[in-house]
VEXDREN-2710 file (C-alpha; in Angstrom, 1 decimal):
% VEXDREN-2710
k/r/px/py/pz
1/MET/138.9/-0.2/60.4
2/ALA/137.2/0.8/57.1
3/ALA/137.1/-1.7/54.2
4/ILE/140.0/-1.2/51.6
5/ASN/139.0/-0.1/48.2
6/GLY/140.9/-2.4/45.9
7/HIS/140.6/-0.3/42.8
8/LYS/141.6/2.9/44.4
9/VAL/144.5/1.1/46.1
10/GLY/145.6/-0.5/42.9
11/ALA/145.4/2.7/40.9
12/ILE/147.6/4.5/43.3
13/LYS/150.2/1.6/43.4
14/ARG/150.4/1.9/39.6
15/ALA/150.7/5.6/39.7
16/ILE/153.7/5.5/42.2
17/GLU/155.4/2.7/40.2
18/ASN/155.0/4.9/37.1
19/HIS/156.4/7.9/39.1
20/ILE/159.6/6.2/40.1
21/HIS/160.0/4.0/36.9
22/PRO/163.5/4.6/35.1
23/LYS/161.7/5.7/31.9
24/ASN/160.6/8.8/33.7
25/GLY/164.3/9.7/34.6
26/ARG/163.8/9.6/38.4
27/SER/165.5/6.0/38.8
28/PHE/168.3/4.6/36.9
29/ILE/168.2/1.1/35.3
30/TYR/165.6/-0.2/37.9
31/SER/163.3/1.2/40.5
32/GLU/165.6/1.6/43.5
33/TYR/162.9/1.4/46.3
34/ALA/165.5/1.8/49.1
35/ASN/166.1/5.4/47.8
36/TRP/162.5/6.4/48.1
37/TYR/160.5/7.5/51.1
38/VAL/156.9/6.7/51.5
39/GLY/154.4/8.1/54.1
40/ILE/150.9/9.1/54.8
41/THR/149.7/12.4/56.0
42/ASN/146.5/14.6/56.4
43/ASN/148.2/17.7/54.6
44/PRO/150.7/16.9/51.9
45/SER/151.9/20.6/51.5
46/ILE/152.8/21.0/55.2
47/ARG/154.3/17.5/55.4
48/LYS/156.6/18.5/52.4
49/VAL/157.8/21.6/54.1
50/GLN/158.3/19.6/57.3
51/HIS/160.7/17.2/55.5
52/GLN/162.5/20.0/53.7
53/TYR/163.0/22.4/56.5
54/GLU/162.5/20.7/59.8
55/LYS/164.3/17.5/58.8
56/ASP/166.7/19.2/56.2
57/ILE/165.8/16.7/53.4
58/THR/165.4/18.0/49.8
59/ALA/162.6/15.6/49.0
60/HIS/163.3/15.2/45.3
61/HIS/160.4/14.3/43.0
62/PHE/157.7/14.9/45.8
63/GLN/154.5/13.5/44.7
64/CYS/151.1/12.7/46.6
65/TRP/147.9/11.0/46.0
66/ASP/144.6/11.1/47.9
67/ALA/143.8/7.5/49.0
68/ASP/140.2/8.5/50.3
69/THR/140.6/6.6/53.6
70/ARG/143.4/6.0/56.2
71/ALA/143.0/2.2/55.6
72/ASN/143.7/2.6/51.9
73/ALA/146.7/4.9/52.6
74/LEU/148.1/2.3/55.1
75/GLU/147.7/-0.4/52.7
76/ILE/149.6/1.4/50.1
77/GLU/152.4/2.5/52.6
78/PHE/152.8/-1.0/53.8
79/TYR/153.1/-2.5/50.2
80/PHE/155.9/-0.1/49.3
81/HIS/157.7/-0.7/52.6
82/GLU/157.6/-4.3/51.8
83/LEU/159.4/-3.4/48.4
84/GLY/162.1/-1.5/50.3
85/MET/160.8/2.1/50.4
86/ARG/161.8/3.8/53.7
87/ASP/160.0/5.5/56.5
88/LYS/161.1/6.5/59.9
89/ASN/159.8/3.3/61.5
90/TRP/157.6/1.6/58.8
91/GLN/154.4/3.1/60.3
92/GLY/154.1/6.6/61.5
93/GLY/151.9/8.0/64.2
94/THR/149.1/8.8/61.7
95/LYS/145.9/10.7/62.4
96/PRO/142.5/9.4/61.6
97/ASN/142.2/11.9/58.8
98/SER/145.5/11.0/57.2
99/THR/144.4/9.8/53.6
100/TRP/147.2/11.1/51.5
101/VAL/150.1/9.0/50.4
102/TYR/153.3/10.8/49.4
103/ILE/156.7/9.7/48.2
104/PHE/159.9/11.5/47.5
105/LYS/163.5/10.4/46.4
106/ILE/165.9/10.5/49.4
107/ASN/169.2/11.2/47.7
108/ALA/169.5/12.7/44.4
109/HIS/171.9/11.3/41.8
110/PHE/174.1/13.6/39.4
111/LEU/171.4/13.2/36.7
112/ASP/168.8/14.2/39.1
113/ARG/170.6/17.6/39.5
114/VAL/171.1/17.9/35.7
115/VAL/167.4/17.4/35.1
116/ALA/166.5/19.9/37.8
117/ILE/168.7/22.5/36.2
118/LEU/167.2/21.8/32.7
119/ASP/163.6/22.0/33.9
END
């Protein structure tokens, strides 16, 4: 397995924390990890559509980051699983070229719907 790039992994972890932080209106009072899904993929656009249409999930606040390597992506995914983010089974059947980490909010709150209307 390839070596993990600590700088890249750390930067993406911070970006994800910032993305879900309550100050951004995507979580309330605290970062509720259990209401967020984290995964890795080789094509974020297709993966988002698969979640939305094949699995009938809205995928609120979908965001993705290129981790450069599968090892980096898995490190980030496992880190957020430990914090409580969900995935189908904690580790999907990833392809060797799966370098993208993506997250989305699983269930929207009332205020998520209000923000969506105002955007």
